C-alpha positions in Angstrom: -26.3 21.7 -8.7 -24.3 21.4 -12.2 -21.0 19.3 -11.5 -18.5 19.0 -14.4 -16.0 16.0 -14.2 -12.7 16.6 -16.1 -11.0 13.6 -14.7 -10.6 10.8 -15.2 -11.1 11.6 -18.6 -11.6 9.0 -21.8 -8.0 9.4 -23.2 -6.5 10.2 -19.4 -7.0 9.1 -16.2 -4.5 11.0 -14.3 -2.2 13.9 -13.7 0.8 13.1 -12.0 -0.9 11.6 -8.8 -4.3 13.7 -9.6 -7.0 11.4 -10.1 -10.3 13.1 -9.7 -11.3 16.5 -10.7 -15.1 17.9 -10.3 -16.4 21.2 -10.8 -19.6 22.4 -9.6 -21.4 25.9 -9.2 -21.6 28.7 -9.5 -25.0 27.9 -7.6 -27.0 30.5 -6.1 -28.6 28.4 -3.1 -29.7 31.5 -0.7 -32.5 30.2 0.7 -32.1 26.8 0.3 -30.2 23.7 2.1 -27.4 23.9 -0.6 -24.8 21.0 -0.3 -26.2 17.9 1.2 -23.5 14.9 0.3 -24.4 12.0 3.3 -21.6 10.1 5.3 -19.4 7.8 2.6 -16.3 6.1 2.6 -12.5 6.4 0.9 -9.7 4.3 0.4 -6.3 5.1 -0.9 -6.6 8.9 -1.6 -6.4 12.1 -0.6 -9.7 14.5 -1.2 -8.6 18.2 -1.8 -11.6 20.6 -1.4 -11.1 24.2 -2.7 -13.9 26.8 -2.9 -13.7 29.7 -5.0 -17.3 30.9 -2.8 -19.3 29.9 0.0 -18.7 27.9 3.0 -18.9 23.8 3.3 -18.8 21.9 6.4 -16.3 18.9 6.7 -17.5 16.0 9.1 -15.5 12.8 9.4 -15.2 9.6 11.5 -12.1 10.7 13.2 -14.2 13.0 14.7 -13.1 16.5 12.3 -15.6 19.3 12.2 -14.2 22.2 10.3 -15.8 24.8 8.2 -13.8 25.8 5.0 -14.0 29.0 3.2 -12.7 30.2 0.0 -8.5 30.0 -0.2 -8.4 27.4 2.7 -7.8 23.8 2.2 -9.5 20.8 3.9 -7.1 18.3 3.2 -8.6 14.6 3.8 -6.2 11.5 3.7 -8.0 8.0 3.7 -5.3 5.8 3.6 -7.0 2.3 4.4 -10.6 4.1 5.2 -12.2 7.0 6.6 -15.6 8.3 6.4 -16.8 12.0 5.9 -19.8 14.0 5.1 -19.8 17.7 3.5 -22.9 20.0 4.0 -23.8 23.4 4.1 -24.0 25.4 7.3 -27.3 26.0 8.4 -26.3 29.8 7.8 -24.4 29.8 4.8 -23.5 32.1 2.0 -25.5 32.5 -0.8 -23.4 31.5 -3.9 -21.3 28.0 -3.6 -18.6 27.1 -5.9 -15.7 25.2 -6.0 -14.2 22.0 -6.8 -13.5 18.7 -5.3 -10.2 16.9 -6.2 -9.0 13.6 -5.4 -4.9 12.7 -5.0 -3.9 9.1 -5.3 -1.8 7.3 -3.0 1.0 5.3 -4.2 1.4 1.6 -3.2 3.5 2.3 -0.4 1.1 4.2 1.5 -2.0 3.1 0.3 -3.0 1.7 3.9 -1.5 4.5 6.2 -3.7 5.8 8.8 -6.5 8.0 7.7 -5.7 11.7 8.8 -7.5 15.3 8.2 -5.8 18.8 8.1 -7.4 21.8 7.7 -4.9 24.7 5.9 -6.3 28.2 6.8 -2.8 30.0 5.8 -1.3 28.8 2.3 1.5 30.7 0.8 0.6 33.1 -1.7 2.7 34.6 -4.4 2.5 37.9 -5.9 3.4 39.3 -9.2 2.7 42.4 -11.5 0.4 40.4 -13.3 -1.5 38.2 -10.7 -0.9 36.4 -7.6 -0.6 32.2 -7.1 -1.9 30.7 -4.2 0.0 27.4 -3.4 -2.4 24.8 -2.3 0.1 21.7 -2.3 3.0 21.2 -2.8 5.9 23.8 -4.2 5.9 26.3 -7.0 8.3 29.2 -7.8 10.0 28.6 -3.9 6.7 28.7 -2.0 5.7 25.4 -0.5 2.8 24.4 0.8 2.7 22.7 4.4 -0.1 20.1 3.5 0.9 16.6 3.4 1.8 14.7 0.4 3.0 11.1 -0.6 4.0 11.8 -4.1 6.3 14.9 -5.8 3.1 17.2 -6.6 1.7 20.8 -6.8 -1.9 21.9 -7.1 -1.8 25.8 -7.5 -5.0 28.7 -8.1 -3.8 31.4 -10.5 -5.7 34.6 -10.0 -4.5 36.3 -13.5 -5.1 39.7 -13.9 -3.2 40.8 -17.2 -0.4 37.8 -17.0 1.6 35.4 -14.9 4.8 33.7 -16.3 5.9 30.9 -13.8 8.7 28.5 -13.6 7.7 24.5 -13.9 9.4 21.3 -13.6 10.4 19.7 -16.7 9.9 16.4 -14.8 6.3 16.9 -14.0 3.4 16.5 -16.3 0.7 19.5 -16.0 -2.7 20.5 -16.7 -5.0 23.7 -16.4 -8.5 24.0 -15.4 -10.0 27.6 -16.1 -12.6 28.3 -13.1 -13.7 31.8 -14.4 -12.8 34.5 -16.9 -11.2 33.7 -20.2 -7.1 32.6 -20.1 -4.8 32.3 -23.1 -2.1 29.5 -22.7 -0.2 28.5 -25.6 -1.9 30.6 -27.9 -5.1 29.1 -27.0 -8.1 31.2 -25.3 -9.9 28.9 -22.9 -12.9 29.3 -20.8 -14.5 27.5 -18.0 -14.7 24.0 -18.4 -12.6 21.7 -20.1 -9.5 20.6 -18.7 -6.0 21.5 -21.0 -3.4 18.8 -20.6 0.0 20.4 -20.7 2.8 17.3 -21.1 5.9 16.6 -19.6 9.2 18.8 -20.6 8.2 22.5 -19.6 9.9 24.9 -17.8 7.5 27.8 -17.7 4.2 28.3 -18.2 2.8 31.7 -19.6 -1.2 32.2 -19.0 -2.6 36.0 -20.1 -6.0 36.8 -18.5 -8.1 37.9 -16.8 -9.0 34.7 -15.4 -8.7 32.1 -12.3 -6.8 29.2 -13.2 -6.2 25.9 -11.4 -2.9 24.4 -12.2 -2.5 20.7 -11.8 0.9 18.6 -12.0 3.3 15.9 -10.7 5.6 13.6 -11.2 3.9 11.1 -13.7 2.2 8.0 -11.7 3.1 5.0 -12.8 1.5 2.5 -10.7 -1.6 0.9 -12.1 -4.9 1.4 -10.1 -8.6 0.6 -9.9 -10.8 3.3 -9.6 -14.6 2.5 -8.1 -16.8 4.9 -6.7 -15.4 6.3 -3.8 -12.2 3.6 -3.5 -8.7 3.7 -5.1 -7.4 0.5 -5.0 -4.2 -2.3 -6.3 -6.7 -4.6 -7.8 -10.2 -6.1 -7.8 -10.1 -7.8 -4.3 -9.3 -4.7 -2.4 -12.2 -2.7 -4.1 -14.6 -6.0 -3.1 -13.1 -6.2 0.6 -13.7 -2.0 0.9 -17.3 -1.9 -0.3 -18.1 -5.0 2.1 -16.7 -3.3 4.9 -18.9 -0.4 4.0 -22.0 -2.5 3.9 -21.3 -4.3 7.1 -20.5 -0.9 8.9 -17.1 -2.1 9.9 -14.8 -0.4 12.1 -12.2 0.2 9.3 -14.5 3.2 8.2 -15.8 4.3 11.7 -19.0 6.5 12.1 -19.4 10.1 11.2 -20.9 11.9 14.5 -23.1 14.9 14.3 -25.0 14.2 10.7 -28.8 13.6 11.5 -29.4 11.0 8.4 -28.4 7.8 6.8 -24.8 7.2 5.0 -24.8 6.3 1.4 -25.1 3.2 0.4 -22.5 1.5 -2.0 -23.7 0.9 -5.3 -23.6 -2.9 -6.9 -20.2 -4.1 -8.0 -19.8 -4.3 -12.1 -20.8 -8.0 -13.2 -16.8 -7.9 -14.4 -13.9 -8.1 -13.2 -12.4 -4.6 -12.5 -9.2 -4.0 -13.8 -6.0 -2.2 -13.0 -5.1 0.7 -15.7 -2.7 3.2 -15.7 -2.7 6.8 -16.3 -3.6 6.8 -19.9 -6.3 4.8 -21.3 
């Protein structure tokens, strides 16, 4: 399955606390196994699973087993450590299309206890020219009840003709076209690149038809180390997390119900991992 990583980027590592964006599909998986991501660990982040088509089964070391479909949110808070697997169910939809995102946790919350939440009834704003589903945070008065740790917003814009949305000038924003063609700031964008919009904006005007992912948040000023599936404050935290996963330490627990082996951690680089800010 084709996967396009738009964050972290060569010039920009974060947008608000958003630190990772993978766009995958659309892929025809009819008569095939579909998604198979074996158990693997996370620390210091939240995973945000968002589907445009298809269905995926989430399993984690807390005992959660939750199917997700388009319009629903699976939000997993790793904190000090969690493990999970994601697979297409045995009887799955023929097309799989979605986005996997990470949100970095601030230092004060990086060692919080792991948690998982499924949100099947997110707030939807309706306008003459389209609609908006608020995934995380708040937009135009609509508030998602998903758990957050920093001022942040994530929303899917279903643009029929056009949308004009209020923004927070103290947030930085970026947009990712998921399908169709959207015109933003006079630029026509198709699916693929992430467009960074910066701070200081109080409105966003988008012409369609298109489906667009809006990401934003208060600029994240802490320096972080991001390596494999871990977000940490320094090199030593990464080394310890890798060692704990390799030793099957109870820190990460076990993903029950998955029939195969967990993913092994890759080798650490030969040089020290240095904390970096949101811009390279």
